[in-house]
DRENNUFI-395966 format. One record per residue (C-alpha): residue number from 1; residue in three letters; z, y, x. Coordinates in Angstrom, 1 decimal. Last residue first. Layout:
N
<node kenu="NUM" fidren="Ala" w="Z" v="Y" u="X"/>
...
This chain:
323
<node kenu="323" fidren="Unk" w="-144.0" v="44.9" u="-47.3"/>
<node kenu="322" fidren="Unk" w="-147.7" v="44.4" u="-46.6"/>
<node kenu="321" fidren="Unk" w="-148.4" v="47.3" u="-48.8"/>
<node kenu="320" fidren="Unk" w="-147.8" v="49.6" u="-45.9"/>
<node kenu="319" fidren="Unk" w="-150.6" v="47.8" u="-44.0"/>
<node kenu="318" fidren="Unk" w="-153.1" v="49.0" u="-46.6"/>
<node kenu="317" fidren="Unk" w="-155.2" v="45.9" u="-47.4"/>
<node kenu="316" fidren="Unk" w="-158.7" v="45.6" u="-46.0"/>
<node kenu="315" fidren="Unk" w="-158.0" v="42.5" u="-44.1"/>
<node kenu="314" fidren="Unk" w="-154.9" v="40.8" u="-45.3"/>
<node kenu="313" fidren="Unk" w="-155.7" v="37.1" u="-45.0"/>
<node kenu="312" fidren="Unk" w="-157.3" v="37.5" u="-41.6"/>
<node kenu="311" fidren="Unk" w="-153.9" v="38.5" u="-40.2"/>
<node kenu="310" fidren="Unk" w="-152.5" v="35.0" u="-41.0"/>
<node kenu="309" fidren="Unk" w="-152.9" v="32.7" u="-38.0"/>
<node kenu="308" fidren="Unk" w="-153.4" v="35.2" u="-35.2"/>
<node kenu="307" fidren="Unk" w="-150.5" v="37.3" u="-36.5"/>
<node kenu="306" fidren="Unk" w="-147.9" v="34.5" u="-36.4"/>
<node kenu="305" fidren="Unk" w="-145.2" v="36.3" u="-34.4"/>
<node kenu="304" fidren="Unk" w="-143.0" v="37.3" u="-37.3"/>
<node kenu="303" fidren="Unk" w="-146.1" v="38.7" u="-39.1"/>
<node kenu="302" fidren="Unk" w="-145.8" v="41.6" u="-36.7"/>
<node kenu="301" fidren="Unk" w="-143.0" v="40.8" u="-34.2"/>
<node kenu="300" fidren="Unk" w="-139.5" v="42.1" u="-34.5"/>
<node kenu="299" fidren="Unk" w="-137.9" v="43.4" u="-31.2"/>
<node kenu="298" fidren="Unk" w="-134.7" v="41.6" u="-30.2"/>
<node kenu="297" fidren="Unk" w="-131.1" v="42.5" u="-30.9"/>
<node kenu="296" fidren="Unk" w="-128.0" v="41.7" u="-28.9"/>
<node kenu="295" fidren="Unk" w="-128.1" v="38.4" u="-27.0"/>
<node kenu="294" fidren="Unk" w="-124.9" v="39.2" u="-25.2"/>
<node kenu="293" fidren="Unk" w="-122.5" v="37.7" u="-27.7"/>
<node kenu="292" fidren="Unk" w="-124.6" v="34.6" u="-28.3"/>
<node kenu="291" fidren="Unk" w="-127.9" v="33.9" u="-30.0"/>
<node kenu="290" fidren="Unk" w="-126.4" v="32.1" u="-32.9"/>
<node kenu="289" fidren="Unk" w="-128.0" v="34.5" u="-35.5"/>
<node kenu="288" fidren="Unk" w="-130.5" v="36.8" u="-33.7"/>
<node kenu="287" fidren="Unk" w="-130.1" v="40.3" u="-35.0"/>
<node kenu="286" fidren="Unk" w="-133.5" v="41.9" u="-35.6"/>
<node kenu="285" fidren="Unk" w="-135.7" v="44.8" u="-34.5"/>
<node kenu="284" fidren="Unk" w="-138.2" v="47.3" u="-35.9"/>
<node kenu="283" fidren="Unk" w="-137.3" v="46.6" u="-39.5"/>
<node kenu="282" fidren="Unk" w="-135.1" v="49.7" u="-39.8"/>
<node kenu="281" fidren="Unk" w="-132.8" v="50.1" u="-42.8"/>
<node kenu="280" fidren="Unk" w="-132.4" v="51.5" u="-46.3"/>
<node kenu="279" fidren="Unk" w="-136.0" v="52.1" u="-47.4"/>
<node kenu="278" fidren="Unk" w="-137.0" v="48.9" u="-45.6"/>
<node kenu="277" fidren="Unk" w="-139.0" v="50.0" u="-42.6"/>
<node kenu="276" fidren="Unk" w="-142.7" v="49.4" u="-42.1"/>
<node kenu="275" fidren="Unk" w="-143.7" v="49.3" u="-38.4"/>
<node kenu="274" fidren="Unk" w="-141.8" v="46.1" u="-37.8"/>
<node kenu="273" fidren="Unk" w="-143.9" v="44.2" u="-40.3"/>
<node kenu="272" fidren="Unk" w="-142.8" v="40.8" u="-41.7"/>
<node kenu="271" fidren="Unk" w="-145.0" v="40.1" u="-44.7"/>
<node kenu="270" fidren="Unk" w="-143.4" v="40.7" u="-48.1"/>
<node kenu="269" fidren="Unk" w="-146.7" v="40.3" u="-50.0"/>
<node kenu="268" fidren="Unk" w="-145.4" v="41.1" u="-53.5"/>
<node kenu="267" fidren="Unk" w="-143.3" v="44.1" u="-52.8"/>
<node kenu="266" fidren="Unk" w="-139.7" v="44.9" u="-52.3"/>
<node kenu="265" fidren="Unk" w="-137.8" v="48.3" u="-51.9"/>
<node kenu="264" fidren="Unk" w="-139.3" v="50.6" u="-54.6"/>
<node kenu="263" fidren="Unk" w="-139.9" v="47.7" u="-56.9"/>
<node kenu="262" fidren="Unk" w="-136.2" v="46.8" u="-57.0"/>
<node kenu="261" fidren="Unk" w="-135.3" v="44.2" u="-59.6"/>
<node kenu="260" fidren="Unk" w="-138.9" v="43.2" u="-60.5"/>
<node kenu="259" fidren="Unk" w="-140.0" v="43.1" u="-56.9"/>
<node kenu="258" fidren="Unk" w="-136.9" v="41.1" u="-56.0"/>
<node kenu="257" fidren="Unk" w="-137.6" v="38.5" u="-58.7"/>
<node kenu="256" fidren="Unk" w="-141.3" v="38.1" u="-58.1"/>
<node kenu="255" fidren="Unk" w="-143.9" v="39.5" u="-60.5"/>
<node kenu="254" fidren="Unk" w="-146.6" v="36.9" u="-60.3"/>
<node kenu="253" fidren="Unk" w="-150.2" v="38.1" u="-59.8"/>
<node kenu="252" fidren="Unk" w="-152.3" v="36.9" u="-62.8"/>
<node kenu="251" fidren="Unk" w="-155.1" v="34.3" u="-62.6"/>
<node kenu="250" fidren="Unk" w="-152.6" v="31.4" u="-62.6"/>
<node kenu="249" fidren="Unk" w="-151.5" v="28.2" u="-60.9"/>
<node kenu="248" fidren="Unk" w="-148.0" v="27.3" u="-61.9"/>
<node kenu="247" fidren="Unk" w="-145.5" v="25.6" u="-59.7"/>
<node kenu="246" fidren="Unk" w="-142.3" v="24.5" u="-61.4"/>
<node kenu="245" fidren="Unk" w="-138.9" v="23.1" u="-60.5"/>
<node kenu="244" fidren="Unk" w="-138.3" v="24.6" u="-57.0"/>
<node kenu="243" fidren="Unk" w="-134.9" v="24.3" u="-55.4"/>
<node kenu="242" fidren="Unk" w="-135.3" v="27.4" u="-53.2"/>
<node kenu="241" fidren="Unk" w="-137.8" v="30.2" u="-53.0"/>
<node kenu="240" fidren="Unk" w="-138.8" v="31.2" u="-49.5"/>
<node kenu="239" fidren="Unk" w="-140.1" v="34.6" u="-50.3"/>
<node kenu="238" fidren="Unk" w="-136.6" v="36.0" u="-49.7"/>
<node kenu="237" fidren="Unk" w="-137.1" v="34.9" u="-46.0"/>
<node kenu="236" fidren="Unk" w="-139.5" v="37.7" u="-45.1"/>
<node kenu="235" fidren="Unk" w="-143.0" v="36.5" u="-44.5"/>
<node kenu="234" fidren="Unk" w="-144.8" v="35.0" u="-41.5"/>
<node kenu="233" fidren="Unk" w="-142.7" v="31.9" u="-41.7"/>
<node kenu="232" fidren="Unk" w="-143.9" v="30.8" u="-45.2"/>
<node kenu="231" fidren="Unk" w="-141.5" v="28.0" u="-46.3"/>
<node kenu="230" fidren="Unk" w="-141.1" v="27.1" u="-49.9"/>
<node kenu="229" fidren="Unk" w="-138.2" v="24.9" u="-50.8"/>
<node kenu="228" fidren="Unk" w="-137.9" v="21.4" u="-52.4"/>
<node kenu="227" fidren="Unk" w="-134.8" v="19.2" u="-52.7"/>
<node kenu="226" fidren="Unk" w="-132.6" v="21.1" u="-52.0"/>
<node kenu="225" fidren="Unk" w="-132.6" v="24.8" u="-51.3"/>
<node kenu="224" fidren="Unk" w="-130.5" v="25.4" u="-48.2"/>
<node kenu="223" fidren="Unk" w="-127.1" v="25.2" u="-50.0"/>
<node kenu="222" fidren="Unk" w="-128.0" v="21.8" u="-51.4"/>
<node kenu="221" fidren="Unk" w="-128.8" v="20.3" u="-48.0"/>
<node kenu="220" fidren="Unk" w="-132.4" v="19.5" u="-47.0"/>
<node kenu="219" fidren="Unk" w="-132.9" v="15.9" u="-46.3"/>
<node kenu="218" fidren="Unk" w="-132.4" v="15.1" u="-42.6"/>
<node kenu="217" fidren="Unk" w="-134.6" v="15.6" u="-39.5"/>
<node kenu="216" fidren="Unk" w="-133.1" v="19.0" u="-38.6"/>
<node kenu="215" fidren="Unk" w="-134.0" v="20.4" u="-42.0"/>
<node kenu="214" fidren="Unk" w="-135.4" v="18.7" u="-45.1"/>
<node kenu="213" fidren="Unk" w="-137.8" v="18.8" u="-48.0"/>
<node kenu="212" fidren="Unk" w="-139.7" v="21.8" u="-47.0"/>
<node kenu="211" fidren="Unk" w="-142.9" v="22.8" u="-48.8"/>
<node kenu="210" fidren="Unk" w="-145.3" v="24.3" u="-46.3"/>
<node kenu="209" fidren="Unk" w="-147.3" v="27.4" u="-45.5"/>
<node kenu="208" fidren="Unk" w="-148.4" v="27.6" u="-41.8"/>
<node kenu="207" fidren="Unk" w="-151.9" v="26.1" u="-42.3"/>
<node kenu="206" fidren="Unk" w="-152.9" v="28.7" u="-44.9"/>
<node kenu="205" fidren="Unk" w="-153.8" v="27.2" u="-48.3"/>
<node kenu="204" fidren="Unk" w="-150.9" v="28.9" u="-50.1"/>
<node kenu="203" fidren="Unk" w="-151.8" v="32.2" u="-48.6"/>
<node kenu="202" fidren="Unk" w="-155.4" v="31.8" u="-50.0"/>
<node kenu="201" fidren="Unk" w="-153.9" v="31.0" u="-53.4"/>
<node kenu="200" fidren="Unk" w="-152.0" v="34.3" u="-53.4"/>
<node kenu="199" fidren="Unk" w="-148.3" v="33.6" u="-53.4"/>
<node kenu="198" fidren="Unk" w="-145.5" v="34.0" u="-55.9"/>
<node kenu="197" fidren="Unk" w="-141.8" v="33.9" u="-56.4"/>
<node kenu="196" fidren="Unk" w="-139.4" v="33.5" u="-59.4"/>
<node kenu="195" fidren="Unk" w="-135.6" v="33.0" u="-59.6"/>
<node kenu="194" fidren="Unk" w="-134.4" v="31.8" u="-62.9"/>
<node kenu="193" fidren="Unk" w="-132.6" v="34.0" u="-63.7"/>
<node kenu="192" fidren="Unk" w="-132.8" v="37.7" u="-64.6"/>
<node kenu="191" fidren="Unk" w="-130.7" v="38.9" u="-61.6"/>
<node kenu="190" fidren="Unk" w="-127.5" v="38.9" u="-63.6"/>
<node kenu="189" fidren="Unk" w="-124.6" v="40.2" u="-61.5"/>
<node kenu="188" fidren="Unk" w="-121.8" v="39.5" u="-63.9"/>
<node kenu="187" fidren="Unk" w="-121.7" v="35.8" u="-63.1"/>
<node kenu="186" fidren="Unk" w="-123.2" v="32.9" u="-65.0"/>
<node kenu="185" fidren="Unk" w="-126.2" v="32.3" u="-62.8"/>
<node kenu="184" fidren="Unk" w="-124.1" v="33.0" u="-59.7"/>
<node kenu="183" fidren="Unk" w="-121.7" v="30.1" u="-60.5"/>
<node kenu="182" fidren="Unk" w="-124.6" v="27.6" u="-60.4"/>
<node kenu="181" fidren="Unk" w="-123.4" v="24.3" u="-61.9"/>
<node kenu="180" fidren="Unk" w="-123.0" v="25.3" u="-65.6"/>
<node kenu="179" fidren="Unk" w="-125.5" v="28.1" u="-65.2"/>
<node kenu="178" fidren="Unk" w="-128.3" v="25.6" u="-64.4"/>
<node kenu="177" fidren="Unk" w="-131.7" v="27.2" u="-64.2"/>
<node kenu="176" fidren="Unk" w="-133.9" v="25.9" u="-61.3"/>
<node kenu="175" fidren="Unk" w="-136.5" v="27.8" u="-59.3"/>
<node kenu="174" fidren="Unk" w="-139.9" v="29.0" u="-60.5"/>
<node kenu="173" fidren="Unk" w="-143.0" v="29.3" u="-58.2"/>
<node kenu="172" fidren="Unk" w="-146.1" v="31.2" u="-59.4"/>
<node kenu="171" fidren="Unk" w="-149.2" v="30.3" u="-57.4"/>
<node kenu="170" fidren="Unk" w="-152.1" v="32.8" u="-57.5"/>
<node kenu="169" fidren="Unk" w="-155.9" v="33.1" u="-57.9"/>
<node kenu="168" fidren="Unk" w="-156.8" v="30.3" u="-60.4"/>
<node kenu="167" fidren="Unk" w="-160.1" v="31.2" u="-62.1"/>
<node kenu="166" fidren="Unk" w="-162.1" v="28.7" u="-60.0"/>
<node kenu="165" fidren="Unk" w="-159.9" v="25.9" u="-61.3"/>
<node kenu="164" fidren="Unk" w="-157.1" v="24.5" u="-59.2"/>
<node kenu="163" fidren="Unk" w="-157.3" v="20.9" u="-58.0"/>
<node kenu="162" fidren="Unk" w="-153.5" v="20.0" u="-58.2"/>
<node kenu="161" fidren="Unk" w="-153.9" v="17.6" u="-55.3"/>
<node kenu="160" fidren="Unk" w="-155.7" v="20.2" u="-53.2"/>
<node kenu="159" fidren="Unk" w="-152.9" v="22.7" u="-53.8"/>
<node kenu="158" fidren="Unk" w="-150.3" v="20.1" u="-53.0"/>
<node kenu="157" fidren="Unk" w="-152.0" v="19.4" u="-49.7"/>
<node kenu="156" fidren="Unk" w="-152.3" v="23.1" u="-48.9"/>
<node kenu="155" fidren="Unk" w="-148.5" v="23.4" u="-49.2"/>
<node kenu="154" fidren="Unk" w="-148.3" v="21.4" u="-46.0"/>
<node kenu="153" fidren="Unk" w="-145.5" v="18.8" u="-46.1"/>
<node kenu="152" fidren="Unk" w="-141.8" v="18.8" u="-45.2"/>
<node kenu="151" fidren="Unk" w="-139.2" v="18.8" u="-42.5"/>
<node kenu="150" fidren="Unk" w="-138.2" v="22.2" u="-41.1"/>
<node kenu="149" fidren="Unk" w="-136.8" v="22.8" u="-37.6"/>
<node kenu="148" fidren="Unk" w="-135.3" v="26.3" u="-37.9"/>
<node kenu="147" fidren="Unk" w="-135.2" v="29.4" u="-35.5"/>
<node kenu="146" fidren="Unk" w="-133.1" v="32.2" u="-36.9"/>
<node kenu="145" fidren="Unk" w="-133.4" v="35.9" u="-37.7"/>
<node kenu="144" fidren="Unk" w="-131.5" v="38.9" u="-38.9"/>
<node kenu="143" fidren="Unk" w="-133.0" v="42.2" u="-40.2"/>
<node kenu="142" fidren="Unk" w="-131.9" v="42.0" u="-43.9"/>
<node kenu="141" fidren="Unk" w="-135.5" v="41.0" u="-44.8"/>
<node kenu="140" fidren="Unk" w="-134.7" v="37.7" u="-43.2"/>
<node kenu="139" fidren="Unk" w="-136.9" v="36.4" u="-40.4"/>
<node kenu="138" fidren="Unk" w="-137.3" v="32.6" u="-39.8"/>
<node kenu="137" fidren="Unk" w="-139.1" v="31.4" u="-36.7"/>
<node kenu="136" fidren="Unk" w="-140.7" v="28.0" u="-37.2"/>
<node kenu="135" fidren="Unk" w="-140.2" v="24.5" u="-35.8"/>
<node kenu="134" fidren="Unk" w="-142.3" v="21.8" u="-37.6"/>
<node kenu="133" fidren="Unk" w="-141.4" v="18.3" u="-38.7"/>
<node kenu="132" fidren="Unk" w="-143.6" v="16.0" u="-40.8"/>
<node kenu="131" fidren="Unk" w="-143.5" v="14.5" u="-44.2"/>
<node kenu="130" fidren="Unk" w="-145.1" v="11.7" u="-46.2"/>
<node kenu="129" fidren="Unk" w="-148.7" v="11.3" u="-47.4"/>
<node kenu="128" fidren="Unk" w="-148.6" v="14.1" u="-50.0"/>
<node kenu="127" fidren="Unk" w="-148.5" v="11.5" u="-52.8"/>
<node kenu="126" fidren="Unk" w="-145.5" v="9.9" u="-51.1"/>
<node kenu="125" fidren="Unk" w="-143.8" v="13.3" u="-51.1"/>
<node kenu="124" fidren="Unk" w="-144.6" v="13.7" u="-54.8"/>
<node kenu="123" fidren="Unk" w="-143.3" v="10.3" u="-55.7"/>
<node kenu="122" fidren="Unk" w="-140.0" v="10.9" u="-54.1"/>
<node kenu="121" fidren="Unk" w="-139.7" v="14.4" u="-55.6"/>
<node kenu="120" fidren="Unk" w="-140.4" v="13.0" u="-59.1"/>
<node kenu="119" fidren="Unk" w="-143.5" v="14.6" u="-60.4"/>
<node kenu="118" fidren="Unk" w="-144.5" v="16.3" u="-63.6"/>
<node kenu="117" fidren="Unk" w="-148.2" v="16.9" u="-64.4"/>
<node kenu="116" fidren="Unk" w="-151.2" v="19.0" u="-64.1"/>
<node kenu="115" fidren="Unk" w="-154.4" v="17.7" u="-62.4"/>
<node kenu="114" fidren="Unk" w="-157.4" v="19.9" u="-63.2"/>
<node kenu="113" fidren="Unk" w="-155.5" v="23.0" u="-62.6"/>
<node kenu="112" fidren="Unk" w="-155.1" v="26.4" u="-64.2"/>
<node kenu="111" fidren="Unk" w="-151.5" v="26.2" u="-65.3"/>
<node kenu="110" fidren="Unk" w="-149.0" v="23.5" u="-64.3"/>
<node kenu="109" fidren="Unk" w="-147.5" v="21.4" u="-61.6"/>
<node kenu="108" fidren="Unk" w="-143.9" v="20.4" u="-62.7"/>
<node kenu="107" fidren="Unk" w="-141.2" v="19.4" u="-60.2"/>
<node kenu="106" fidren="Unk" w="-138.7" v="16.7" u="-61.1"/>
<node kenu="105" fidren="Unk" w="-135.3" v="16.0" u="-59.4"/>
<node kenu="104" fidren="Unk" w="-133.1" v="12.9" u="-59.3"/>
<node kenu="103" fidren="Unk" w="-131.1" v="13.9" u="-57.4"/>
<node kenu="102" fidren="Unk" w="-130.3" v="17.6" u="-56.9"/>
<node kenu="101" fidren="Unk" w="-126.9" v="17.3" u="-58.6"/>
<node kenu="100" fidren="Unk" w="-124.4" v="20.2" u="-58.4"/>
<node kenu="99" fidren="Unk" w="-120.9" v="18.6" u="-58.0"/>
<node kenu="98" fidren="Unk" w="-119.2" v="21.4" u="-56.1"/>
<node kenu="97" fidren="Unk" w="-121.6" v="21.3" u="-53.2"/>
<node kenu="96" fidren="Unk" w="-123.6" v="24.4" u="-54.1"/>
<node kenu="95" fidren="Unk" w="-120.4" v="26.5" u="-54.3"/>
<node kenu="94" fidren="Unk" w="-119.2" v="25.8" u="-50.8"/>
<node kenu="93" fidren="Unk" w="-122.3" v="26.0" u="-48.6"/>
<node kenu="92" fidren="Unk" w="-123.7" v="28.7" u="-51.0"/>
<node kenu="91" fidren="Unk" w="-120.7" v="31.1" u="-50.7"/>
<node kenu="90" fidren="Unk" w="-120.7" v="31.7" u="-46.9"/>
<node kenu="89" fidren="Unk" w="-123.4" v="34.3" u="-46.9"/>
<node kenu="88" fidren="Unk" w="-121.8" v="36.3" u="-49.7"/>
<node kenu="87" fidren="Unk" w="-123.5" v="36.9" u="-53.1"/>
<node kenu="86" fidren="Unk" w="-122.7" v="33.7" u="-54.8"/>
<node kenu="85" fidren="Unk" w="-124.3" v="30.3" u="-55.8"/>
<node kenu="84" fidren="Unk" w="-127.4" v="31.4" u="-57.6"/>
<node kenu="83" fidren="Unk" w="-127.5" v="34.1" u="-54.9"/>
<node kenu="82" fidren="Unk" w="-128.7" v="31.6" u="-52.3"/>
<node kenu="81" fidren="Unk" w="-128.6" v="33.7" u="-49.1"/>
<node kenu="80" fidren="Unk" w="-127.8" v="32.0" u="-45.8"/>
<node kenu="79" fidren="Unk" w="-125.1" v="31.4" u="-43.2"/>
<node kenu="78" fidren="Unk" w="-123.7" v="27.9" u="-43.7"/>
<node kenu="77" fidren="Unk" w="-126.5" v="25.4" u="-43.2"/>
<node kenu="76" fidren="Unk" w="-128.5" v="27.3" u="-40.6"/>
<node kenu="75" fidren="Unk" w="-125.2" v="28.2" u="-38.8"/>
<node kenu="74" fidren="Unk" w="-123.8" v="24.7" u="-38.5"/>
<node kenu="73" fidren="Unk" w="-127.3" v="23.4" u="-37.8"/>
<node kenu="72" fidren="Unk" w="-127.4" v="25.4" u="-34.6"/>
<node kenu="71" fidren="Unk" w="-130.3" v="27.9" u="-34.3"/>
<node kenu="70" fidren="Unk" w="-133.1" v="26.4" u="-32.2"/>
<node kenu="69" fidren="Unk" w="-133.8" v="28.4" u="-29.0"/>
<node kenu="68" fidren="Unk" w="-137.5" v="29.4" u="-28.8"/>
<node kenu="67" fidren="Unk" w="-139.4" v="27.9" u="-25.9"/>
<node kenu="66" fidren="Unk" w="-140.3" v="24.7" u="-27.6"/>
<node kenu="65" fidren="Unk" w="-140.3" v="22.6" u="-30.7"/>
<node kenu="64" fidren="Unk" w="-143.7" v="21.4" u="-31.6"/>
<node kenu="63" fidren="Unk" w="-146.1" v="22.3" u="-34.4"/>
<node kenu="62" fidren="Unk" w="-149.5" v="20.8" u="-33.5"/>
<node kenu="61" fidren="Unk" w="-147.8" v="17.6" u="-32.3"/>
<node kenu="60" fidren="Unk" w="-146.4" v="17.1" u="-35.8"/>
<node kenu="59" fidren="Unk" w="-143.0" v="15.6" u="-35.2"/>
<node kenu="58" fidren="Unk" w="-142.2" v="12.5" u="-37.2"/>
<node kenu="57" fidren="Unk" w="-139.7" v="12.9" u="-40.1"/>
<node kenu="56" fidren="Unk" w="-136.5" v="11.1" u="-40.0"/>
<node kenu="55" fidren="Unk" w="-136.7" v="10.7" u="-42.8"/>
<node kenu="54" fidren="Unk" w="-139.9" v="9.5" u="-44.7"/>
<node kenu="53" fidren="Unk" w="-139.0" v="10.3" u="-48.2"/>
<node kenu="52" fidren="Unk" w="-135.7" v="8.6" u="-48.2"/>
<node kenu="51" fidren="Unk" w="-132.9" v="7.9" u="-45.6"/>
<node kenu="50" fidren="Unk" w="-130.2" v="8.5" u="-48.2"/>
<node kenu="49" fidren="Unk" w="-127.0" v="10.1" u="-47.1"/>
<node kenu="48" fidren="Unk" w="-128.1" v="13.7" u="-47.7"/>
<node kenu="47" fidren="Unk" w="-129.6" v="13.2" u="-51.2"/>
<node kenu="46" fidren="Unk" w="-126.6" v="11.1" u="-52.0"/>
<node kenu="45" fidren="Unk" w="-124.2" v="14.0" u="-51.4"/>
<node kenu="44" fidren="Unk" w="-121.7" v="13.3" u="-48.6"/>
<node kenu="43" fidren="Unk" w="-118.5" v="11.4" u="-49.3"/>
<node kenu="42" fidren="Unk" w="-119.8" v="8.2" u="-47.7"/>
<node kenu="41" fidren="Unk" w="-120.3" v="10.2" u="-44.6"/>
<node kenu="40" fidren="Unk" w="-116.5" v="10.1" u="-43.9"/>
<node kenu="39" fidren="Unk" w="-116.3" v="8.3" u="-40.6"/>
<node kenu="38" fidren="Unk" w="-118.1" v="11.2" u="-38.9"/>
<node kenu="37" fidren="Unk" w="-115.6" v="13.6" u="-40.3"/>
<node kenu="36" fidren="Unk" w="-116.6" v="15.8" u="-43.2"/>
<node kenu="35" fidren="Unk" w="-116.4" v="19.6" u="-43.6"/>
<node kenu="34" fidren="Unk" w="-120.0" v="19.9" u="-44.5"/>
<node kenu="33" fidren="Unk" w="-120.7" v="22.3" u="-41.6"/>
<node kenu="32" fidren="Unk" w="-118.9" v="19.9" u="-39.2"/>
<node kenu="31" fidren="Unk" w="-120.9" v="16.9" u="-40.4"/>
<node kenu="30" fidren="Unk" w="-124.1" v="18.8" u="-39.9"/>
<node kenu="29" fidren="Unk" w="-123.1" v="20.2" u="-36.5"/>
<node kenu="28" fidren="Unk" w="-122.3" v="16.7" u="-35.2"/>
<node kenu="27" fidren="Unk" w="-125.5" v="15.2" u="-36.6"/>
<node kenu="26" fidren="Unk" w="-127.6" v="18.1" u="-35.3"/>
<node kenu="25" fidren="Unk" w="-125.9" v="17.9" u="-31.9"/>
<node kenu="24" fidren="Unk" w="-126.5" v="14.2" u="-31.3"/>
<node kenu="23" fidren="Unk" w="-130.1" v="14.2" u="-32.6"/>
<node kenu="22" fidren="Unk" w="-131.1" v="17.4" u="-30.7"/>
<node kenu="21" fidren="Unk" w="-129.2" v="16.3" u="-27.5"/>
<node kenu="20" fidren="Unk" w="-131.0" v="12.9" u="-27.5"/>
<node kenu="19" fidren="Unk" w="-134.4" v="14.4" u="-28.4"/>
<node kenu="18" fidren="Unk" w="-134.2" v="17.0" u="-25.7"/>
<node kenu="17" fidren="Unk" w="-134.2" v="20.6" u="-26.8"/>
<node kenu="16" fidren="Unk" w="-137.7" v="22.0" u="-26.2"/>
<node kenu="15" fidren="Unk" w="-138.3" v="24.3" u="-23.2"/>
<node kenu="14" fidren="Unk" w="-141.3" v="22.4" u="-21.8"/>
<node kenu="13" fidren="Unk" w="-142.7" v="21.4" u="-25.2"/>
<node kenu="12" fidren="Unk" w="-144.5" v="24.7" u="-25.5"/>
<node kenu="11" fidren="Unk" w="-144.3" v="26.6" u="-28.8"/>
<node kenu="10" fidren="Unk" w="-147.4" v="26.5" u="-31.0"/>
<node kenu="9" fidren="Unk" w="-149.1" v="29.8" u="-31.6"/>
<node kenu="8" fidren="Unk" w="-152.5" v="29.0" u="-30.1"/>
<node kenu="7" fidren="Unk" w="-152.4" v="25.5" u="-31.7"/>
<node kenu="6" fidren="Unk" w="-152.2" v="22.6" u="-29.3"/>
<node kenu="5" fidren="Unk" w="-155.3" v="20.8" u="-27.9"/>
<node kenu="4" fidren="Unk" w="-154.6" v="17.1" u="-27.8"/>
<node kenu="3" fidren="Unk" w="-157.0" v="15.0" u="-25.7"/>
<node kenu="2" fidren="Unk" w="-157.6" v="11.5" u="-27.2"/>
<node kenu="1" fidren="Unk" w="-158.6" v="8.9" u="-24.6"/>
């Protein structure tokens, strides 16, 4: 008999949403968020309709749903930052679904690797051995938080497939560039598109890091970063670059978009740290999205509650640099 020993940080199954309620509510909330009745699923984007790339994803028993309350799909899919499609939280769900195509989609693996190449998303997912579901806390640098069930594969698998050389120390992620479809990329607020993010290769190999291809057991909606999004739950949400088209292995630390725009406010690591405030607001607590009127704020945890899994990565680094 196989005895399963859960990870120390894994959430207990005892408080998890039941499978029936989860499936029923996620479908209802999904259709509500997209503004489509149940009978109108034919009008949904093909990337959402299609049961491709292993959906619904099986739960990884090491990363179960549990004591934390999952944020409703309607909020996860309609309250978020995706500045390529506008500056307001409600812009992406509208603007990203005005004909923007995320299928087919190709991602390039490049740089200091033995196995560079371009991969169709479907082929890449198959190469990674399929997808799984994990429930993670999500903490925005703006001091709000959610709990999201992500579907995807461990980033470490992609690193292994690429076979980086000994000189490769960082991963540089680049998002899409499509001003015709992305209203924010042709607006007055030029952020120097395309969006760029980076990780140290040791961070990319950490067990928590993943490439998300879905949420709530369905392909990831356009507004949430279809079809490939980086998820690093111990870091602030802006590190989670959306709609990735290129991953380059390099010996140079990437200058991420927000660090380039405001180096006095945003750093490379961007680890959640309640002891280090943003220059314009406190990071000691966070507003829980969907937590109810009386939920108020809750204390923010170092590394967003994943200290045991990632603290070793930052030994010897000034904690004030973790921002």
